[in-house]
N, CA, C and O atoms as a CHARMM CRD file, in Angstrom:
* protein
*
  400
    1    1 MET  N    189.06200  93.44600 102.17600 PROA 1      0.00000
    2    1 MET  CA   187.82000  93.81100 102.69400 PROA 1      0.00000
    3    1 MET  C    187.84900  95.13000 103.45100 PROA 1      0.00000
    4    1 MET  O    186.88300  95.89300 103.43300 PROA 1      0.00000
    5    2 LEU  N    189.06500  95.40800 104.17100 PROA 2      0.00000
    6    2 LEU  CA   189.02800  96.59500 104.96200 PROA 2      0.00000
    7    2 LEU  C    189.03900  97.87000 104.05800 PROA 2      0.00000
    8    2 LEU  O    188.48600  98.91000 104.41500 PROA 2      0.00000
    9    3 ASN  N    189.70100  97.73500 102.86100 PROA 3      0.00000
   10    3 ASN  CA   189.69000  98.94500 101.91400 PROA 3      0.00000
   11    3 ASN  C    188.25300  99.22600 101.43200 PROA 3      0.00000
   12    3 ASN  O    187.88700 100.39800 101.34900 PROA 3      0.00000
   13    4 VAL  N    187.46300  98.27600 101.12800 PROA 4      0.00000
   14    4 VAL  CA   186.20100  98.44300 100.53600 PROA 4      0.00000
   15    4 VAL  C    185.29500  99.02000 101.67100 PROA 4      0.00000
   16    4 VAL  O    184.48800  99.90800 101.39900 PROA 4      0.00000
   17    5 LYS  N    185.41000  98.55600 102.86500 PROA 5      0.00000
   18    5 LYS  CA   184.68300  99.04700 104.08300 PROA 5      0.00000
   19    5 LYS  C    185.19400 100.48800 104.34600 PROA 5      0.00000
   20    5 LYS  O    184.32500 101.31500 104.62500 PROA 5      0.00000
   21    6 LYS  N    186.40500 100.87900 104.29800 PROA 6      0.00000
   22    6 LYS  CA   186.86400 102.13500 104.51400 PROA 6      0.00000
   23    6 LYS  C    186.48400 103.18100 103.42800 PROA 6      0.00000
   24    6 LYS  O    186.03600 104.27600 103.76800 PROA 6      0.00000
   25    7 TYR  N    186.65700 102.85400 102.15000 PROA 7      0.00000
   26    7 TYR  CA   186.46700 103.79300 101.04700 PROA 7      0.00000
   27    7 TYR  C    185.00400 103.68900 100.42400 PROA 7      0.00000
   28    7 TYR  O    184.57600 104.62800  99.75300 PROA 7      0.00000
   29    8 GLN  N    184.31400 102.66100 100.62300 PROA 8      0.00000
   30    8 GLN  CA   183.02300 102.62000  99.68400 PROA 8      0.00000
   31    8 GLN  C    181.66900 102.59500 100.56900 PROA 8      0.00000
   32    8 GLN  O    180.73100 103.32400 100.24500 PROA 8      0.00000
   33    9 PHE  N    181.59800 101.84600 101.55600 PROA 9      0.00000
   34    9 PHE  CA   180.43100 101.60100 102.30900 PROA 9      0.00000
   35    9 PHE  C    180.17200 102.66100 103.42300 PROA 9      0.00000
   36    9 PHE  O    181.11500 103.22200 103.98200 PROA 9      0.00000
   37   10 THR  N    178.85400 102.92400 103.73500 PROA 10     0.00000
   38   10 THR  CA   178.61200 103.96800 104.75700 PROA 10     0.00000
   39   10 THR  C    178.12800 103.18500 106.04900 PROA 10     0.00000
   40   10 THR  O    177.83800 103.83400 107.05400 PROA 10     0.00000
   41   11 THR  N    178.04500 101.95400 106.04200 PROA 11     0.00000
   42   11 THR  CA   177.70600 101.12500 107.15900 PROA 11     0.00000
   43   11 THR  C    178.74000 100.47500 107.83300 PROA 11     0.00000
   44   11 THR  O    179.74500 100.27800 107.15100 PROA 11     0.00000
   45   12 PRO  N    178.76500 100.07500 109.03100 PROA 12     0.00000
   46   12 PRO  CA   179.84000  99.49800 109.77700 PROA 12     0.00000
   47   12 PRO  C    179.96900  98.01800 109.46800 PROA 12     0.00000
   48   12 PRO  O    181.08000  97.49300 109.55100 PROA 12     0.00000
   49   13 PHE  N    178.97400  97.36100 109.14100 PROA 13     0.00000
   50   13 PHE  CA   178.92100  95.91400 108.83000 PROA 13     0.00000
   51   13 PHE  C    179.17700  95.66500 107.41400 PROA 13     0.00000
   52   13 PHE  O    178.54900  96.29300 106.56100 PROA 13     0.00000
   53   14 VAL  N    180.08300  94.76400 107.09500 PROA 14     0.00000
   54   14 VAL  CA   180.40000  94.41200 105.71600 PROA 14     0.00000
   55   14 VAL  C    180.62300  92.88700 105.59800 PROA 14     0.00000
   56   14 VAL  O    181.38700  92.24900 106.32300 PROA 14     0.00000
   57   15 TYR  N    179.87500  92.38200 104.61200 PROA 15     0.00000
   58   15 TYR  CA   179.95900  90.88900 104.37200 PROA 15     0.00000
   59   15 TYR  C    180.44800  90.83000 102.98300 PROA 15     0.00000
   60   15 TYR  O    179.93500  91.54200 102.12000 PROA 15     0.00000
   61   16 GLU  N    181.40800  90.02300 102.72300 PROA 16     0.00000
   62   16 GLU  CA   181.91100  89.75600 101.33500 PROA 16     0.00000
   63   16 GLU  C    181.10400  88.69100 100.63500 PROA 16     0.00000
   64   16 GLU  O    180.86100  87.66400 101.27000 PROA 16     0.00000
   65   17 VAL  N    180.68300  88.80900  99.46300 PROA 17     0.00000
   66   17 VAL  CA   179.88100  87.69600  98.75300 PROA 17     0.00000
   67   17 VAL  C    180.75000  87.55700  97.41900 PROA 17     0.00000
   68   17 VAL  O    180.89700  88.57000  96.73600 PROA 17     0.00000
   69   18 SER  N    181.25200  86.52200  97.07100 PROA 18     0.00000
   70   18 SER  CA   182.02200  86.36800  95.87800 PROA 18     0.00000
   71   18 SER  C    181.21400  85.32600  94.98200 PROA 18     0.00000
   72   18 SER  O    180.45700  84.45500  95.41100 PROA 18     0.00000
   73   19 SER  N    181.49300  85.56300  93.79600 PROA 19     0.00000
   74   19 SER  CA   180.89000  84.67300  92.69500 PROA 19     0.00000
   75   19 SER  C    181.89700  84.74100  91.57300 PROA 19     0.00000
   76   19 SER  O    182.89300  85.46200  91.64200 PROA 19     0.00000
   77   20 HSD  N    181.58500  83.89400  90.42900 PROA 20     0.00000
   78   20 HSD  CA   182.52700  84.06200  89.42800 PROA 20     0.00000
   79   20 HSD  C    182.58000  85.39700  88.86800 PROA 20     0.00000
   80   20 HSD  O    183.65200  85.81200  88.42600 PROA 20     0.00000
   81   21 TRP  N    181.55200  86.10100  88.84000 PROA 21     0.00000
   82   21 TRP  CA   181.43600  87.47400  88.30500 PROA 21     0.00000
   83   21 TRP  C    180.59300  88.20100  89.27700 PROA 21     0.00000
   84   21 TRP  O    179.56500  87.71100  89.74400 PROA 21     0.00000
   85   22 GLY  N    181.07300  89.46500  89.59700 PROA 22     0.00000
   86   22 GLY  CA   180.31200  90.29300  90.43400 PROA 22     0.00000
   87   22 GLY  C    178.84400  90.75300  89.91800 PROA 22     0.00000
   88   22 GLY  O    178.38600  90.33900  88.85300 PROA 22     0.00000
   89   23 ILE  N    178.24600  91.52400  90.65200 PROA 23     0.00000
   90   23 ILE  CA   176.99000  92.01000  90.11200 PROA 23     0.00000
   91   23 ILE  C    177.06600  93.21900  89.29100 PROA 23     0.00000
   92   23 ILE  O    177.09800  94.31800  89.84500 PROA 23     0.00000
   93   24 GLU  N    177.09800  93.10600  87.95900 PROA 24     0.00000
   94   24 GLU  CA   177.32600  94.17200  87.12300 PROA 24     0.00000
   95   24 GLU  C    176.18200  94.13700  86.03000 PROA 24     0.00000
   96   24 GLU  O    175.96500  93.09600  85.40900 PROA 24     0.00000
   97   25 ILE  N    175.52200  95.18500  85.82700 PROA 25     0.00000
   98   25 ILE  CA   174.26100  95.34200  84.84100 PROA 25     0.00000
   99   25 ILE  C    174.74100  96.47900  83.92300 PROA 25     0.00000
  100   25 ILE  O    174.86300  97.63000  84.34200 PROA 25     0.00000
  101   26 SER  N    174.98800  96.14400  82.75000 PROA 26     0.00000
  102   26 SER  CA   175.37200  97.19700  81.84900 PROA 26     0.00000
  103   26 SER  C    175.04300  96.70700  80.29300 PROA 26     0.00000
  104   26 SER  O    175.07600  95.51900  79.96900 PROA 26     0.00000
  105   27 LYS  N    174.75300  97.67900  79.46900 PROA 27     0.00000
  106   27 LYS  CA   174.63600  97.22100  78.03300 PROA 27     0.00000
  107   27 LYS  C    175.86500  96.89800  77.33300 PROA 27     0.00000
  108   27 LYS  O    175.83000  96.43000  76.19500 PROA 27     0.00000
  109   28 TYR  N    176.97500  97.12600  77.96400 PROA 28     0.00000
  110   28 TYR  CA   178.27100  96.80100  77.38700 PROA 28     0.00000
  111   28 TYR  C    178.75900  95.36500  77.77100 PROA 28     0.00000
  112   28 TYR  O    179.78500  94.87700  77.29700 PROA 28     0.00000
  113   29 MET  N    177.98800  94.75700  78.61900 PROA 29     0.00000
  114   29 MET  CA   178.40100  93.26500  78.98600 PROA 29     0.00000
  115   29 MET  C    177.82500  92.26500  78.08100 PROA 29     0.00000
  116   29 MET  O    176.84600  92.45900  77.36200 PROA 29     0.00000
  117   30 ASN  N    178.51700  91.15900  78.17000 PROA 30     0.00000
  118   30 ASN  CA   178.00400  89.96300  77.50500 PROA 30     0.00000
  119   30 ASN  C    176.63200  89.64100  77.98800 PROA 30     0.00000
  120   30 ASN  O    176.43500  89.64700  79.20300 PROA 30     0.00000
  121   31 PRO  N    175.71300  89.37600  77.20700 PROA 31     0.00000
  122   31 PRO  CA   174.18700  89.20700  77.55400 PROA 31     0.00000
  123   31 PRO  C    173.99100  88.11300  78.57000 PROA 31     0.00000
  124   31 PRO  O    173.10000  88.19300  79.41500 PROA 31     0.00000
  125   32 LYS  N    174.81100  87.10100  78.49500 PROA 32     0.00000
  126   32 LYS  CA   174.68700  85.98800  79.54600 PROA 32     0.00000
  127   32 LYS  C    175.11600  86.41900  80.71800 PROA 32     0.00000
  128   32 LYS  O    174.40100  86.19800  81.69500 PROA 32     0.00000
  129   33 SER  N    176.24100  87.05300  80.86900 PROA 33     0.00000
  130   33 SER  CA   176.73900  87.62700  82.22700 PROA 33     0.00000
  131   33 SER  C    175.86100  88.62700  82.81500 PROA 33     0.00000
  132   33 SER  O    175.73100  88.71300  84.03600 PROA 33     0.00000
  133   34 CYS  N    175.18600  89.47200  81.90500 PROA 34     0.00000
  134   34 CYS  CA   174.20100  90.55800  82.47800 PROA 34     0.00000
  135   34 CYS  C    173.08900  89.90300  83.06400 PROA 34     0.00000
  136   34 CYS  O    172.59100  90.28400  84.12400 PROA 34     0.00000
  137   35 ALA  N    172.63500  88.81500  82.33500 PROA 35     0.00000
  138   35 ALA  CA   171.35400  88.15100  82.85400 PROA 35     0.00000
  139   35 ALA  C    171.61600  87.48500  84.13100 PROA 35     0.00000
  140   35 ALA  O    170.80000  87.56200  85.04900 PROA 35     0.00000
  141   36 GLU  N    172.93600  86.70100  84.25700 PROA 36     0.00000
  142   36 GLU  CA   173.32900  86.21100  85.62000 PROA 36     0.00000
  143   36 GLU  C    173.35500  87.28600  86.72200 PROA 36     0.00000
  144   36 GLU  O    172.93200  87.09200  87.86200 PROA 36     0.00000
  145   37 SER  N    173.89000  88.43800  86.27700 PROA 37     0.00000
  146   37 SER  CA   173.98700  89.42300  87.21200 PROA 37     0.00000
  147   37 SER  C    172.53100  89.86300  87.83400 PROA 37     0.00000
  148   37 SER  O    172.31400  90.07600  89.02700 PROA 37     0.00000
  149   38 LYS  N    171.73600  89.93800  86.93600 PROA 38     0.00000
  150   38 LYS  CA   170.20800  90.42900  87.23600 PROA 38     0.00000
  151   38 LYS  C    169.68700  89.36300  88.24400 PROA 38     0.00000
  152   38 LYS  O    169.13400  89.78900  89.25800 PROA 38     0.00000
  153   39 MET  N    169.81300  87.97800  88.06100 PROA 39     0.00000
  154   39 MET  CA   169.33600  86.95800  88.82900 PROA 39     0.00000
  155   39 MET  C    170.06300  87.06200  90.18600 PROA 39     0.00000
  156   39 MET  O    169.41100  87.00600  91.22900 PROA 39     0.00000
  157   40 LYS  N    171.28200  87.19800  90.19000 PROA 40     0.00000
  158   40 LYS  CA   172.04200  87.35700  91.49000 PROA 40     0.00000
  159   40 LYS  C    171.46200  88.57100  92.28500 PROA 40     0.00000
  160   40 LYS  O    171.24300  88.43300  93.48800 PROA 40     0.00000
  161   41 LEU  N    171.21100  89.73500  91.66900 PROA 41     0.00000
  162   41 LEU  CA   170.52100  90.88800  92.37700 PROA 41     0.00000
  163   41 LEU  C    169.16600  90.50100  92.98400 PROA 41     0.00000
  164   41 LEU  O    168.83100  90.81300  94.12700 PROA 41     0.00000
  165   42 ILE  N    168.42500  89.80500  92.13500 PROA 42     0.00000
  166   42 ILE  CA   167.19900  89.43200  92.67800 PROA 42     0.00000
  167   42 ILE  C    167.30600  88.55700  93.89600 PROA 42     0.00000
  168   42 ILE  O    166.70600  88.83600  94.93500 PROA 42     0.00000
  169   43 GLU  N    168.04900  87.53000  93.76800 PROA 43     0.00000
  170   43 GLU  CA   168.34500  86.60700  94.91000 PROA 43     0.00000
  171   43 GLU  C    168.85400  87.27400  96.10100 PROA 43     0.00000
  172   43 GLU  O    168.36900  87.00300  97.19900 PROA 43     0.00000
  173   44 LEU  N    169.82300  88.15300  95.96900 PROA 44     0.00000
  174   44 LEU  CA   170.33400  88.95000  97.07300 PROA 44     0.00000
  175   44 LEU  C    169.26500  89.73700  97.73900 PROA 44     0.00000
  176   44 LEU  O    169.17100  89.77500  98.96600 PROA 44     0.00000
  177   45 CYS  N    168.40800  90.40600  96.89100 PROA 45     0.00000
  178   45 CYS  CA   167.29400  91.15900  97.52800 PROA 45     0.00000
  179   45 CYS  C    166.38400  90.32900  98.30700 PROA 45     0.00000
  180   45 CYS  O    165.87600  90.70800  99.36300 PROA 45     0.00000
  181   46 LYS  N    166.16300  89.06700  97.71300 PROA 46     0.00000
  182   46 LYS  CA   165.22500  88.14200  98.58700 PROA 46     0.00000
  183   46 LYS  C    165.69900  87.79000  99.83900 PROA 46     0.00000
  184   46 LYS  O    164.98800  87.78500 100.84300 PROA 46     0.00000
  185   47 ILE  N    167.01000  87.46000  99.81800 PROA 47     0.00000
  186   47 ILE  CA   167.71500  87.12700 101.15000 PROA 47     0.00000
  187   47 ILE  C    167.66900  88.36400 102.25800 PROA 47     0.00000
  188   47 ILE  O    167.33000  88.31300 103.44100 PROA 47     0.00000
  189   48 MET  N    168.10500  89.43900 101.50500 PROA 48     0.00000
  190   48 MET  CA   168.22600  90.59600 102.46900 PROA 48     0.00000
  191   48 MET  C    166.86200  91.21300 103.07800 PROA 48     0.00000
  192   48 MET  O    166.79600  91.82300 104.14600 PROA 48     0.00000
  193   49 ASP  N    165.86200  90.96300 102.26600 PROA 49     0.00000
  194   49 ASP  CA   164.51200  91.32500 102.60000 PROA 49     0.00000
  195   49 ASP  C    164.11500  90.72800 103.82200 PROA 49     0.00000
  196   49 ASP  O    163.33500  91.35300 104.54000 PROA 49     0.00000
  197   50 ARG  N    164.55200  89.55700 104.18800 PROA 50     0.00000
  198   50 ARG  CA   164.32300  88.88700 105.44500 PROA 50     0.00000
  199   50 ARG  C    165.04500  89.43000 106.59500 PROA 50     0.00000
  200   50 ARG  O    164.66200  89.18400 107.73900 PROA 50     0.00000
  201   51 PHE  N    166.07800  90.16100 106.35200 PROA 51     0.00000
  202   51 PHE  CA   166.85200  90.66300 107.49800 PROA 51     0.00000
  203   51 PHE  C    166.77600  92.13600 107.76000 PROA 51     0.00000
  204   51 PHE  O    167.07600  92.56100 108.87600 PROA 51     0.00000
  205   52 ILE  N    166.41400  92.89800 106.85100 PROA 52     0.00000
  206   52 ILE  CA   166.37700  94.40700 107.10200 PROA 52     0.00000
  207   52 ILE  C    164.91900  94.72600 107.32100 PROA 52     0.00000
  208   52 ILE  O    164.04500  93.99200 106.86200 PROA 52     0.00000
  209   53 GLU  N    164.65400  95.78300 107.99700 PROA 53     0.00000
  210   53 GLU  CA   163.35900  96.38300 108.44100 PROA 53     0.00000
  211   53 GLU  C    163.12200  97.43600 107.51600 PROA 53     0.00000
  212   53 GLU  O    163.96800  97.87100 106.73500 PROA 53     0.00000
  213   54 ILE  N    161.79900  97.88800 107.63400 PROA 54     0.00000
  214   54 ILE  CA   161.34400  99.05300 106.76700 PROA 54     0.00000
  215   54 ILE  C    162.05500 100.22500 107.22400 PROA 54     0.00000
  216   54 ILE  O    162.11100 100.45200 108.43200 PROA 54     0.00000
  217   55 GLY  N    162.67000 101.08300 106.28500 PROA 55     0.00000
  218   55 GLY  CA   163.44100 102.18800 106.55900 PROA 55     0.00000
  219   55 GLY  C    164.91000 101.96000 106.53900 PROA 55     0.00000
  220   55 GLY  O    165.69800 102.90600 106.53800 PROA 55     0.00000
  221   56 ASP  N    165.31600 100.63100 106.52100 PROA 56     0.00000
  222   56 ASP  CA   166.72200 100.40600 106.67000 PROA 56     0.00000
  223   56 ASP  C    167.17700 100.03200 105.14000 PROA 56     0.00000
  224   56 ASP  O    166.36900 100.01100 104.21100 PROA 56     0.00000
  225   57 PHE  N    168.45900  99.76500 105.00600 PROA 57     0.00000
  226   57 PHE  CA   169.07000  99.54700 103.69200 PROA 57     0.00000
  227   57 PHE  C    170.25300  98.67400 103.75400 PROA 57     0.00000
  228   57 PHE  O    170.78800  98.41500 104.83200 PROA 57     0.00000
  229   58 PHE  N    170.68000  98.21200 102.62500 PROA 58     0.00000
  230   58 PHE  CA   172.04700  97.54800 102.49200 PROA 58     0.00000
  231   58 PHE  C    172.68000  98.12500 101.40600 PROA 58     0.00000
  232   58 PHE  O    172.03100  98.81800 100.62300 PROA 58     0.00000
  233   59 GLU  N    173.98300  97.91000 101.24200 PROA 59     0.00000
  234   59 GLU  CA   174.65600  98.43200 100.10600 PROA 59     0.00000
  235   59 GLU  C    175.48100  97.28100  99.37900 PROA 59     0.00000
  236   59 GLU  O    175.91900  96.30800  99.99400 PROA 59     0.00000
  237   60 LEU  N    175.63700  97.46200  98.13800 PROA 60     0.00000
  238   60 LEU  CA   176.29200  96.64400  97.33600 PROA 60     0.00000
  239   60 LEU  C    177.31000  97.29300  96.54400 PROA 60     0.00000
  240   60 LEU  O    177.04900  98.37500  96.01900 PROA 60     0.00000
  241   61 TYR  N    178.49800  96.72600  96.39100 PROA 61     0.00000
  242   61 TYR  CA   179.62600  97.39700  95.59100 PROA 61     0.00000
  243   61 TYR  C    180.40200  96.15200  94.93000 PROA 61     0.00000
  244   61 TYR  O    180.77900  95.16900  95.56800 PROA 61     0.00000
  245   62 SER  N    180.56700  96.33400  93.65900 PROA 62     0.00000
  246   62 SER  CA   181.25800  95.27800  92.88100 PROA 62     0.00000
  247   62 SER  C    182.54400  96.00100  92.19800 PROA 62     0.00000
  248   62 SER  O    182.41600  97.01300  91.50900 PROA 62     0.00000
  249   63 CYS  N    183.68000  95.43900  92.43300 PROA 63     0.00000
  250   63 CYS  CA   184.93600  95.83800  91.76700 PROA 63     0.00000
  251   63 CYS  C    185.83300  94.64400  91.71300 PROA 63     0.00000
  252   63 CYS  O    185.60200  93.62000  92.35600 PROA 63     0.00000
  253   64 TRP  N    186.92800  94.81600  90.87700 PROA 64     0.00000
  254   64 TRP  CA   187.98300  93.78000  90.87100 PROA 64     0.00000
  255   64 TRP  C    188.85000  93.85100  92.14500 PROA 64     0.00000
  256   64 TRP  O    188.99300  94.91300  92.75200 PROA 64     0.00000
  257   65 VAL  N    189.40200  92.74200  92.52100 PROA 65     0.00000
  258   65 VAL  CA   190.39200  92.68800  93.63000 PROA 65     0.00000
  259   65 VAL  C    191.45100  93.63200  93.33200 PROA 65     0.00000
  260   65 VAL  O    192.04000  93.60900  92.25100 PROA 65     0.00000
  261   66 GLY  N    191.75400  94.58800  94.39400 PROA 66     0.00000
  262   66 GLY  CA   192.76200  95.46800  94.29400 PROA 66     0.00000
  263   66 GLY  C    192.23800  96.92200  93.86600 PROA 66     0.00000
  264   66 GLY  O    192.97700  97.90500  93.80800 PROA 66     0.00000
  265   67 GLU  N    191.00600  96.93000  93.60300 PROA 67     0.00000
  266   67 GLU  CA   190.39800  98.20500  93.15700 PROA 67     0.00000
  267   67 GLU  C    189.50600  98.80300  94.33700 PROA 67     0.00000
  268   67 GLU  O    188.91800  99.86400  94.12800 PROA 67     0.00000
  269   68 GLU  N    189.39300  98.21100  95.47500 PROA 68     0.00000
  270   68 GLU  CA   188.56400  98.63600  96.52100 PROA 68     0.00000
  271   68 GLU  C    188.68200  99.96500  97.07200 PROA 68     0.00000
  272   68 GLU  O    187.69500 100.52100  97.55400 PROA 68     0.00000
  273   69 ALA  N    189.95600 100.58100  97.03400 PROA 69     0.00000
  274   69 ALA  CA   190.19600 101.97600  97.49700 PROA 69     0.00000
  275   69 ALA  C    190.00400 102.97400  96.40900 PROA 69     0.00000
  276   69 ALA  O    190.01500 104.18000  96.65600 PROA 69     0.00000
  277   70 GLU  N    189.82100 102.47700  95.15500 PROA 70     0.00000
  278   70 GLU  CA   189.81000 103.47000  94.07700 PROA 70     0.00000
  279   70 GLU  C    188.52900 104.37700  94.04000 PROA 70     0.00000
  280   70 GLU  O    187.52000 103.95100  94.60200 PROA 70     0.00000
  281   71 LYS  N    188.50500 105.41700  93.50800 PROA 71     0.00000
  282   71 LYS  CA   187.31100 106.31300  93.55900 PROA 71     0.00000
  283   71 LYS  C    186.15400 105.52300  92.79500 PROA 71     0.00000
  284   71 LYS  O    186.39800 104.84600  91.79600 PROA 71     0.00000
  285   72 ARG  N    184.95100 105.65200  93.30800 PROA 72     0.00000
  286   72 ARG  CA   183.79700 104.89900  92.72300 PROA 72     0.00000
  287   72 ARG  C    183.27500 105.79100  91.46400 PROA 72     0.00000
  288   72 ARG  O    183.36500 107.01600  91.38300 PROA 72     0.00000
  289   73 ASP  N    182.77000 105.00400  90.60100 PROA 73     0.00000
  290   73 ASP  CA   182.42500 105.67700  89.34000 PROA 73     0.00000
  291   73 ASP  C    180.84300 106.13800  89.51200 PROA 73     0.00000
  292   73 ASP  O    180.38000 106.91700  88.67900 PROA 73     0.00000
  293   74 GLY  N    180.13000 105.72100  90.44900 PROA 74     0.00000
  294   74 GLY  CA   178.84200 106.19000  90.59400 PROA 74     0.00000
  295   74 GLY  C    178.09600 105.65400  91.87400 PROA 74     0.00000
  296   74 GLY  O    178.64400 104.92700  92.70200 PROA 74     0.00000
  297   75 GLU  N    176.87500 106.05800  91.94800 PROA 75     0.00000
  298   75 GLU  CA   176.14100 105.76000  93.13800 PROA 75     0.00000
  299   75 GLU  C    174.64600 105.81800  92.81300 PROA 75     0.00000
  300   75 GLU  O    174.20600 106.83800  92.28200 PROA 75     0.00000
  301   76 ILE  N    173.85000 104.80700  93.09300 PROA 76     0.00000
  302   76 ILE  CA   172.36500 104.80900  92.88300 PROA 76     0.00000
  303   76 ILE  C    171.60900 104.26800  94.10800 PROA 76     0.00000
  304   76 ILE  O    172.19800 103.48000  94.84800 PROA 76     0.00000
  305   77 THR  N    170.47200 104.60000  94.34400 PROA 77     0.00000
  306   77 THR  CA   169.65600 104.15900  95.37700 PROA 77     0.00000
  307   77 THR  C    168.40500 103.58600  94.76800 PROA 77     0.00000
  308   77 THR  O    167.79800 104.27300  93.94600 PROA 77     0.00000
  309   78 LEU  N    167.96000 102.38000  95.09600 PROA 78     0.00000
  310   78 LEU  CA   166.74500 101.58700  94.62000 PROA 78     0.00000
  311   78 LEU  C    165.96100 101.19600  95.93400 PROA 78     0.00000
  312   78 LEU  O    166.45600 101.12700  97.05900 PROA 78     0.00000
  313   79 GLN  N    164.74800 100.97100  95.61400 PROA 79     0.00000
  314   79 GLN  CA   163.81700 100.35700  96.67600 PROA 79     0.00000
  315   79 GLN  C    163.98600  98.84400  96.43400 PROA 79     0.00000
  316   79 GLN  O    163.94600  98.38300  95.29200 PROA 79     0.00000
  317   80 ILE  N    164.16400  98.12000  97.46600 PROA 80     0.00000
  318   80 ILE  CA   164.55200  96.73800  97.49800 PROA 80     0.00000
  319   80 ILE  C    163.82600  95.86700  96.63100 PROA 80     0.00000
  320   80 ILE  O    164.45300  95.04200  95.96700 PROA 80     0.00000
  321   81 ASN  N    162.42000  95.95500  96.54300 PROA 81     0.00000
  322   81 ASN  CA   161.59100  95.02600  95.79600 PROA 81     0.00000
  323   81 ASN  C    160.75400  95.67300  94.74700 PROA 81     0.00000
  324   81 ASN  O    159.83600  95.05400  94.21000 PROA 81     0.00000
  325   82 THR  N    161.06100  96.95300  94.42900 PROA 82     0.00000
  326   82 THR  CA   160.12500  97.60500  93.40000 PROA 82     0.00000
  327   82 THR  C    161.00600  98.22200  92.35800 PROA 82     0.00000
  328   82 THR  O    160.53900  99.15100  91.69800 PROA 82     0.00000
  329   83 PHE  N    162.20200  97.81900  92.14100 PROA 83     0.00000
  330   83 PHE  CA   162.86100  98.26000  90.98400 PROA 83     0.00000
  331   83 PHE  C    162.69000  97.54100  89.61000 PROA 83     0.00000
  332   83 PHE  O    162.39500  96.34600  89.62300 PROA 83     0.00000
  333   84 ASP  N    162.85000  98.16500  88.47700 PROA 84     0.00000
  334   84 ASP  CA   162.61800  97.71900  87.24300 PROA 84     0.00000
  335   84 ASP  C    164.13000  97.59700  86.61300 PROA 84     0.00000
  336   84 ASP  O    164.72600  98.60800  86.24000 PROA 84     0.00000
  337   85 MET  N    164.67300  96.35700  86.52700 PROA 85     0.00000
  338   85 MET  CA   165.95800  96.32500  86.02000 PROA 85     0.00000
  339   85 MET  C    166.30100  96.64700  84.55200 PROA 85     0.00000
  340   85 MET  O    167.46000  96.61900  84.14000 PROA 85     0.00000
  341   86 ASP  N    165.19300  96.96600  83.75100 PROA 86     0.00000
  342   86 ASP  CA   165.28500  97.30200  82.38200 PROA 86     0.00000
  343   86 ASP  C    165.49400  98.83400  82.37000 PROA 86     0.00000
  344   86 ASP  O    165.72200  99.31700  81.26100 PROA 86     0.00000
  345   87 VAL  N    165.45400  99.64500  83.39200 PROA 87     0.00000
  346   87 VAL  CA   165.55200 100.96100  83.36800 PROA 87     0.00000
  347   87 VAL  C    166.82700 101.51100  84.03200 PROA 87     0.00000
  348   87 VAL  O    166.96400 102.73400  84.07700 PROA 87     0.00000
  349   88 PHE  N    167.77500 100.70100  84.55100 PROA 88     0.00000
  350   88 PHE  CA   168.93100 101.35100  85.16700 PROA 88     0.00000
  351   88 PHE  C    170.12200 100.27400  84.76600 PROA 88     0.00000
  352   88 PHE  O    169.95200  99.15800  84.27500 PROA 88     0.00000
  353   89 GLU  N    171.31300 100.88300  85.09200 PROA 89     0.00000
  354   89 GLU  CA   172.52300 100.14400  84.90200 PROA 89     0.00000
  355   89 GLU  C    173.28900 100.15000  86.17500 PROA 89     0.00000
  356   89 GLU  O    173.28300 101.15200  86.89000 PROA 89     0.00000
  357   90 ILE  N    173.98600  99.01200  86.50900 PROA 90     0.00000
  358   90 ILE  CA   174.98500  98.98900  87.55700 PROA 90     0.00000
  359   90 ILE  C    176.30800  98.58700  87.02600 PROA 90     0.00000
  360   90 ILE  O    176.59500  97.38900  87.02100 PROA 90     0.00000
  361   91 PRO  N    177.24600  99.58000  86.52400 PROA 91     0.00000
  362   91 PRO  CA   178.43800  99.26400  86.15000 PROA 91     0.00000
  363   91 PRO  C    179.35100  98.89200  87.27000 PROA 91     0.00000
  364   91 PRO  O    178.93500  99.10500  88.40800 PROA 91     0.00000
  365   92 GLU  N    180.53400  98.36700  87.11600 PROA 92     0.00000
  366   92 GLU  CA   181.35100  98.07800  88.16200 PROA 92     0.00000
  367   92 GLU  C    181.89500  99.42100  88.84600 PROA 92     0.00000
  368   92 GLU  O    181.99000 100.44400  88.16800 PROA 92     0.00000
  369   93 LYS  N    182.23100  99.40200  90.12200 PROA 93     0.00000
  370   93 LYS  CA   182.66300 100.45900  90.87200 PROA 93     0.00000
  371   93 LYS  C    181.51100 101.54800  91.10600 PROA 93     0.00000
  372   93 LYS  O    181.73800 102.75400  91.20100 PROA 93     0.00000
  373   94 THR  N    180.25100 100.96100  91.18700 PROA 94     0.00000
  374   94 THR  CA   179.16700 101.77500  91.55000 PROA 94     0.00000
  375   94 THR  C    178.54900 101.28200  92.91600 PROA 94     0.00000
  376   94 THR  O    178.23700 100.10600  93.10000 PROA 94     0.00000
  377   95 LEU  N    178.40900 102.20600  93.79200 PROA 95     0.00000
  378   95 LEU  CA   177.75400 101.87200  95.07300 PROA 95     0.00000
  379   95 LEU  C    176.29600 101.85300  94.89400 PROA 95     0.00000
  380   95 LEU  O    175.76000 102.89700  94.52100 PROA 95     0.00000
  381   96 VAL  N    175.57500 100.79700  95.11200 PROA 96     0.00000
  382   96 VAL  CA   174.20700 100.53600  95.11500 PROA 96     0.00000
  383   96 VAL  C    173.57800 100.46300  96.50300 PROA 96     0.00000
  384   96 VAL  O    173.83400  99.52800  97.26200 PROA 96     0.00000
  385   97 ARG  N    172.81900 101.37500  96.80200 PROA 97     0.00000
  386   97 ARG  CA   172.01400 101.36900  98.11500 PROA 97     0.00000
  387   97 ARG  C    170.62100 100.81100  97.94000 PROA 97     0.00000
  388   97 ARG  O    169.83200 101.41900  97.21800 PROA 97     0.00000
  389   98 LEU  N    170.27200  99.71900  98.53900 PROA 98     0.00000
  390   98 LEU  CA   168.96200  99.22000  98.40100 PROA 98     0.00000
  391   98 LEU  C    168.14900  99.37000  99.71000 PROA 98     0.00000
  392   98 LEU  O    168.46700  98.78400 100.74500 PROA 98     0.00000
  393   99 LYS  N    167.08800 100.18600  99.59700 PROA 99     0.00000
  394   99 LYS  CA   166.36200 100.51800 100.71800 PROA 99     0.00000
  395   99 LYS  C    164.98600  99.74400 100.81700 PROA 99     0.00000
  396   99 LYS  O    164.34700  99.41100  99.81900 PROA 99     0.00000
  397  100 LYS  N    164.61300  99.50200 102.05300 PROA 100    0.00000
  398  100 LYS  CA   163.30300  98.71500 102.16000 PROA 100    0.00000
  399  100 LYS  C    162.21000  99.77000 102.66400 PROA 100    0.00000
  400  100 LYS  O    161.04500  99.41500 102.84200 PROA 100    0.00000
């Protein structure tokens, strides 16, 4: 967790959320896993919407264990409740900033 905090996130507070598969949304994924990732992202945004205020944000980063210090492949910023999941991808090792 310290490596991901040091190398990936811009905020001082980091919480690790684990699941069978991280949140990855890509046309190269198995459709079932991609659909599960979309549902995880929706649920995470619902939870975080209760905790952050307008103008604030949270960050999401998915990678395999051991890859936390590697260079990230990309970065995107989305509005927490107004994004259209059919128009973007979140491949692994991409920092996602979700603003309210």
